N, C-alpha and C positions, 0 to 999 in steps of 0.2 A: 179435823176429826180424827181421833186415834183409831188404832185397830180395834182396841177394847170397845170404844164407843160404837164402832161399826156393827161388832158383835152384839152388844146390848141392844141396839136398835133392832137387829134382826130378831132377838128374843121377844122384845115388846111387839113388834110387828107380828110375830107368830100368834101371840096371845089374842090379837083382834083381827086376824085374817077373816074375811067374809062378813064382818059385822057393819052395821050403819055407823056413822060418825057417833051418834048419841050412845049407842050400845057399846061401842068401842071405849068412849070416854067413862062410861058407867063401869065396865069391866076393869079398866086401868085403876080407877079410883078404889073399887073393892078390892082389887088385888094388893093395893098398896104401892103400885108402881108410879103414881102420881102423888106428890106431896100435898096433901090436903090443907095443911097449915099455910104454906106458901100461896096456894091458890086463894085461900080465905083472905090473906092480908093483901094480896093484890086487888081483890074484888073490893075490899073496904077502901083501899087507897083510891081506886077508881071512882068509886062512889063519892067520896069526899072531894075529888077533883071535878066531877060532873057537877056536883051541888055548887061549888065555888063558882064554876063557869055561869051557873044559873043566877049568880048573885047572892047566894047564901054565905054568910060569914063563916069562917072556918070553925070557930069553936060550935057554932050551931050545926055545921055540917057533920061535925064528930058526933053530936048528939043524935042526929037523924040517921047516921050510918050505924051507930051502936044500937039503936032499935030496930034497924032493918036487918041486922046481923045477929041480933040477940046476944049482944056482948056488951062489956062495960065501955064506957066512954074512954077510959085508960087504954084499953085494948085497941079501940080504934084510933085514938091518937098515936099510939105507938106504931101501929101498922103504917099510918100515914108518914111519920117521920123516920122510922127505921127502914131504910131501903135495902139493907143487907140481906134481909130475910124475905 
């Protein structure tokens, strides 16, 4: 961890000092300190993986995840395959 990382960590911690975990996450999301797009993509990817472990074929899992996250099939598929974001 670099010195800059440590300083930024301190700033973020200062924003959530004294808050419960849920309150802290809510504040970090609303202040833009957590990347909502990356979290959404990770959540979609995890949902597809969970459905597959339960025996749902991948294409059907994309459909279910798209419905669950109110997004297109293409967005769900992209979130699953594009692990760079």
